[in-house]
C-alpha positions in Angstrom: 69.0 49.3 -64.5 71.4 47.4 -62.2 72.1 43.7 -63.2 73.8 41.7 -60.5 74.7 38.0 -60.9 76.8 36.0 -58.4 78.3 32.7 -59.6 80.0 30.7 -56.7 82.7 28.4 -58.0 83.3 25.1 -56.3 87.0 24.8 -56.8 89.3 26.1 -54.1 90.8 29.5 -55.4 88.8 29.7 -58.6 86.9 32.8 -57.5 83.6 34.1 -57.1 82.2 36.1 -59.9 80.2 39.3 -59.6 78.6 41.3 -62.3 78.3 45.1 -62.0 76.3 47.1 -64.6 78.1 50.4 -64.3 77.0 51.8 -67.8 74.6 54.4 -66.7 73.8 56.4 -63.6 71.4 54.3 -61.3 69.1 55.8 -59.0 68.2 52.9 -56.6 69.1 51.3 -53.4 72.1 48.8 -53.2 71.3 45.2 -53.6 72.7 42.8 -51.1 73.7 39.3 -52.1 74.2 37.0 -48.9 73.8 33.4 -50.1 77.3 32.7 -51.3 79.9 30.9 -49.3 83.5 31.1 -50.5 86.8 29.3 -49.6 89.3 31.1 -47.4 91.7 31.8 -50.2 89.3 32.2 -52.9 89.4 35.2 -55.4 86.6 37.6 -56.0 86.1 38.2 -59.7 84.2 41.4 -60.8 83.0 41.8 -64.4 82.0 45.4 -65.3 79.7 46.0 -68.3 81.6 49.3 -69.1 85.3 49.9 -68.7 86.6 51.6 -65.5 88.6 54.7 -66.7 90.6 55.3 -63.5 91.3 51.9 -62.0 93.7 53.4 -59.3 91.0 55.8 -58.2 88.3 53.4 -58.4 90.2 50.8 -56.3 90.3 53.5 -53.4 86.6 53.6 -53.6 86.1 49.9 -53.0 85.3 49.0 -49.5 85.2 45.8 -47.5 83.7 45.0 -44.3 85.4 43.7 -42.0 88.4 45.5 -43.3 90.7 43.2 -45.3 94.0 44.0 -47.1 93.5 43.0 -50.7 95.5 42.9 -54.0 93.7 44.2 -57.2 94.5 43.0 -60.7 92.7 44.2 -63.9 92.5 42.9 -67.4 93.6 45.2 -70.4 90.2 46.3 -71.0 89.6 47.4 -67.4 86.4 45.4 -67.4 87.4 42.6 -65.2 88.9 43.0 -61.7 90.3 40.1 -59.6 90.4 40.8 -55.9 92.7 38.5 -53.9 93.1 38.7 -50.1 96.6 39.6 -48.8 96.6 36.4 -46.8 93.2 34.8 -46.4 89.6 35.8 -45.7 88.9 35.2 -42.0 87.0 31.8 -41.5 83.2 31.9 -40.5 82.9 35.5 -41.3 80.3 37.6 -43.1 81.9 40.1 -45.5 80.4 43.0 -47.6 82.1 44.5 -50.6 80.8 47.9 -52.1 81.6 48.9 -55.6 80.6 52.4 -57.0 78.0 52.0 -59.7 79.2 54.6 -62.3 82.6 54.6 -63.9 82.3 58.0 -65.2 81.5 59.6 -61.8 83.2 57.5 -59.2 82.4 60.1 -56.5 78.8 59.0 -56.7 77.3 57.9 -53.3 75.6 54.9 -54.9 77.3 51.4 -54.8 76.7 48.0 -55.6 77.1 45.8 -52.3 77.7 42.2 -52.4 77.7 40.1 -49.3 79.3 36.7 -48.8 80.3 34.3 -46.1 83.5 32.4 -45.8 83.8 28.7 -44.9 84.4 27.7 -41.3 87.5 25.9 -40.1 87.4 22.1 -40.7 85.2 20.3 -38.5 85.7 16.6 -37.4 82.6 14.6 -38.4 84.0 11.1 -37.5 86.6 9.5 -35.3 87.5 6.1 -33.8 87.7 7.8 -30.5 84.7 7.3 -28.3 84.0 10.1 -26.1 83.9 10.2 -22.3 87.2 8.4 -22.1 86.0 5.2 -23.3 88.7 4.4 -25.8 91.8 2.7 -25.0 94.9 3.1 -27.2 97.9 0.9 -27.4 101.4 1.7 -28.8 101.1 1.3 -32.7 97.4 2.0 -32.8 95.9 4.7 -35.1 93.7 7.6 -34.2 91.4 8.2 -37.2 89.9 11.9 -37.6 87.6 12.5 -40.6 86.8 16.1 -41.5 83.9 17.7 -43.4 86.0 18.9 -46.2 89.4 18.3 -47.7 91.9 20.1 -45.6 94.9 19.9 -48.1 95.1 23.6 -47.9 95.5 23.6 -44.0 98.5 22.7 -41.7 96.9 20.4 -39.3 98.8 19.7 -36.0 97.9 16.9 -33.6 99.2 17.5 -30.2 98.9 15.0 -27.3 99.2 15.7 -23.7 100.9 14.0 -21.7 103.3 13.8 -24.5 103.4 10.9 -26.9 105.6 10.2 -30.0 103.3 10.5 -33.0 103.4 9.9 -36.8 100.6 11.9 -38.7 99.5 11.3 -42.3 96.6 12.6 -44.3 94.4 10.8 -46.9 93.0 13.6 -49.0 90.5 11.2 -50.9 88.9 10.1 -47.6 89.5 13.4 -45.8 90.8 11.5 -42.9 93.9 12.3 -40.6 95.7 9.2 -39.4 97.6 9.7 -36.0 99.7 6.9 -35.1 101.0 6.3 -31.6 104.7 5.4 -32.3 106.1 5.5 -28.6 104.6 6.1 -25.2 106.7 8.4 -23.1 105.1 7.4 -19.7 105.1 4.4 -17.6 101.4 4.0 -16.6 98.0 4.1 -18.1 96.5 7.6 -17.9 94.1 9.9 -19.6 95.5 11.8 -22.6 94.1 14.5 -24.7 94.6 15.0 -28.3 94.0 18.5 -29.6 93.9 19.4 -33.3 95.1 22.8 -34.4 94.4 24.1 -38.0 96.0 26.9 -39.8 95.5 27.8 -43.5 98.8 27.5 -45.5 98.5 31.1 -46.8 97.9 32.5 -43.2 100.6 34.4 -41.5 103.0 32.1 -39.6 101.9 30.8 -36.1 98.2 31.5 -36.6 96.7 28.0 -35.6 93.3 27.5 -34.3 92.1 24.6 -32.2 89.4 22.7 -33.8 88.7 19.7 -31.8 89.8 17.9 -28.5 89.5 14.2 -28.1 90.3 12.3 -24.8 91.4 8.6 -24.5 93.3 6.3 -22.3 96.8 4.8 -23.1 97.6 1.3 -22.3 100.8 -0.5 -21.5 101.3 -4.0 -23.0 100.4 -7.0 -20.8 103.5 -8.2 -19.0 105.0 -11.5 -20.4 104.7 -12.9 -16.9 102.3 -11.5 -14.2 103.9 -10.4 -10.9 103.5 -12.7 -8.0 102.5 -10.0 -5.5 98.8 -9.2 -5.5 99.3 -5.3 -5.5 101.8 -5.6 -8.3 99.6 -7.8 -10.3 96.6 -5.3 -9.7 98.7 -2.4 -10.8 99.8 -4.2 -13.9 96.4 -5.2 -14.8 95.1 -1.5 -14.4 97.7 -0.4 -16.7 97.1 -3.0 -19.4 93.5 -4.2 -19.5 91.2 -2.4 -21.6 87.3 -2.6 -21.4 85.7 -4.7 -24.2 82.3 -3.2 -23.7 81.8 0.6 -23.3 78.0 0.5 -22.4 76.8 -0.4 -18.9 78.5 -2.5 -16.3 80.6 -5.4 -17.2 82.9 -8.0 -15.4 86.3 -8.8 -17.0 88.0 -12.0 -16.1 91.6 -12.4 -17.3 92.4 -16.1 -16.6 96.0 -15.8 -17.6 96.4 -13.0 -15.0 93.9 -14.4 -12.5 92.5 -10.8 -12.5 88.9 -9.8 -12.2 88.2 -6.1 -13.4 85.0 -4.2 -13.3 84.1 -1.6 -15.8 81.2 0.9 -15.9 80.4 2.5 -19.2 84.0 1.8 -20.3 85.5 3.3 -17.2 87.7 1.4 -14.9 86.1 0.7 -11.4 88.5 -1.7 -9.7 90.6 -4.9 -10.2 90.9 -7.8 -7.9 93.2 -10.9 -7.8 91.0 -14.0 -8.3 91.2 -17.9 -8.3 89.8 -19.5 -11.4 89.5 -23.1 -12.4 92.4 -25.5 -12.4 93.8 -27.1 -15.6 91.5 -30.2 -15.4 88.6 -28.1 -14.2 88.8 -25.0 -16.2 86.6 -22.0 -16.1 84.5 -21.7 -19.1 85.4 -18.8 -21.6 83.1 -16.6 -23.5 80.5 -13.9 -22.9 77.9 -14.7 -20.1 76.0 -12.5 -17.6 74.8 -12.7 -14.1 71.8 -15.1 -14.0 71.1 -15.0 -10.2 72.5 -13.9 -6.9 72.5 -15.1 -3.3 74.4 -13.9 -0.2 75.0 -17.3 1.0 74.2 -20.1 -1.4 74.6 -23.9 -0.8 76.3 -26.0 -3.6 74.3 -29.0 -4.2 77.2 -30.6 -6.1 79.8 -30.1 -3.2 77.6 -29.5 -0.2 79.5 -26.5 0.6 78.5 -22.8 1.2 79.3 -20.3 -1.4 79.0 -16.7 0.1 78.2 -13.9 -2.2 77.2 -16.3 -5.0 76.6 -15.0 -8.4 75.9 -17.5 -11.2 77.3 -16.5 -14.6 76.1 -19.5 -16.7 72.7 -20.6 -17.2 73.0 -24.1 -15.9 74.1 -22.5 -12.4 77.4 -24.5 -12.3 79.7 -21.7 -12.7 79.8 -18.3 -10.8 81.6 -15.9 -8.7 81.7 -16.2 -4.9 83.8 -15.8 -1.8 86.1 -18.6 -0.5 84.2 -21.8 0.0 82.8 -22.6 3.7 82.5 -26.4 4.8 79.6 -27.1 7.1 80.5 -29.3 10.2 80.4 -32.9 9.4 81.5 -32.5 5.7 83.6 -35.3 4.6 86.5 -33.1 3.4 86.4 -30.9 6.6 84.5 -32.7 9.3 85.1 -29.9 11.9 83.9 -27.2 9.3 85.5 -24.1 8.2 86.6 -21.7 5.5 89.0 -22.1 2.7 92.3 -20.4 3.2 93.1 -17.0 1.3 96.3 -18.7 0.1 94.4 -20.1 -2.9 93.7 -16.6 -4.2 96.0 -15.7 -7.2 96.1 -19.4 -8.4 94.0 -21.4 -10.7 92.9 -24.2 -8.5 89.1 -24.1 -8.2 86.7 -26.6 -9.7 85.7 -24.0 -12.3 84.1 -21.1 -10.4 85.9 -17.6 -9.9 86.8 -17.1 -6.3 87.7 -13.9 -4.4 88.4 -13.2 -0.8 85.6 -12.0 1.4 86.1 -8.2 1.2 86.5 -8.3 -2.6 83.7 -10.9 -3.2 81.3 -8.8 -1.3 82.3 -5.6 -3.3 81.7 -7.4 -6.6 78.4 -8.8 -5.3 77.1 -5.3 -4.2 78.2 -3.8 -7.4 76.9 -6.2 -9.9 73.3 -6.4 -10.9 71.5 -9.5 -12.3 72.1 -9.3 -16.0 75.5 -7.7 -15.8 77.7 -8.9 -18.6 80.8 -11.1 -18.0 83.6 -11.8 -20.4 85.9 -14.6 -19.5 89.1 -15.2 -21.6 
């Protein structure tokens, strides 16, 4: 009778053991074992009940599919055979190994057939990079990449395009690759793609396989002093302000820069120069949302019109709007009129966040009641 036992071992390179009862002539169909998964450099250990008389001849009768170059090593009794792939078994591949049953008549057509699978290339199971280009990385930040198993037996290379100078370290205990951005080699914020390549250390050289691509945005540091011209200030903001919320629409108000930026699901929409509260009437900071909207609101406190009004505090005292409009007969502007655009870019308001007419309307049309507002 044929006796087959397959014992997978968990340690890398320890080997998978197969038992072949070749003591008598067997008249039965081959048996298939297809539940075993082995590592890419793992040995196959074959234990025979009876000694193999002519090991060299027997080796020529051992077949593998797909074909693989293998090394054979026997013990002194010719009852134990260790099969080692010349380089590695191919990842994610189903293999079959066939051994003649009978050691006394190796020309027999009958064989013991063992089937096994090899592990796949490492897979990324966790990362601090959010998909859909929602992650912003600064110089010195680390990209963390965790694999489904220890990749110490692999050469893992992270390549970023456009190019950035990287430092790469691996924590085997946590199965996590740390990729640190050491230096940016470009002068503006743009989308980057990190691609991970894996090659087993026992593979032939230059055989690397792409296992994962991640996309993120790179940021420049905020300038020490914001440019005076509006266009330059907006350009600096686009390159240095990252979204603090990656889900839904949100309005970002940077008081130091006097910049309002719109983000939608973490993606940049537009930036505008604003005019926020003066030092003695500061704009409140924190997280708010749009409570109400009106295309041409009247301020009961100041008796002026506020085009494209959107309140972002619950009491309605603070909001976004166009430059104020004085009605005729107003004590501050008897003849009526609209505030000058020269105030834009300066912190001079009683606390609201103003924009010029074109930008105020854009924000008004874009934002919904409930849209989150972050002021800092």
